[in-house]
C-alpha angles and dihedrals in degrees: 000000000000118000118243118245090252094052093043094052097039109026118181121256089250090053092050093049091048091050092048092048093049096046099039101034118013098041089054096050134090096191133023133187115201111203118208142167121212120276120276113302093008132104126207133204107233105273143158120228115196146134097277091181089072106083097214093046089049091053090054093046090052090047091053089061102204115168090254134021116196124200107234124177118229111271124215111257094015125129089239091058094044090049093049091050088053090052099259131122114229130198120198114212116196123183143144132353131313118260093018134102103221111187095205095051091044093050092051090048095049093048091046093052091048091050091052091048089050090050087055090051091243098119139009114272115263117258111265120258119231096330128310115348118227119258119254117272109237122222130181098178130049135166143177123240104223133207115262092198145008125276150096109310123229112181121199097190133071137210110286095024117137112228135187126226108271094021116140111252098179140292148252123247132191124237090274092058095253114143107241103171140010126225117221134186114255093201143019115259149083125314105240100163141021137181119247093197109122094207122042136185131215110289096023117137111250113165128016114211126191119203111221119230 
């Protein structure tokens, strides 16, 4: 879409930064790794999101070695899409909570980045931890279990837990501590995300479950 005269003569600061980043960084790269925490008041199991249908991107995702790798189509306006259009493969790493330094999530991320760099023959591979590390679990379908009412949330599952469809994940209580509603898994899979909000309303996302391939 063509820019209007006003936007072309006086672009916003965000537009100028985006243009500079694309021309000076992204357009000169072959591979990118986008490092993210979860959204506010959420916590993520370390995971790679990438276009696993692209053979080269899949190789890099497998080299990263996160506990889970999720197939995610390219989204309009995303850095992954912009990178792909510029000829680069981009992995999105998500782990931990916002505004926190979580040693476990950081360690997985650092080792994953070093593994990708080693796969690109840029550095030596990192020394293995405690024997062979398990391969990433692949998922092509994920979904959030949402609250069906309002209350104080008490979760009984943790990141990385494997759950069965129908399994109790926790419950909602009222301000007097009385359990008013149970929360159940709507699918079988691995818990890759949870809310950390103590009080939830109907429709709020509570537990993110990835279905293994």
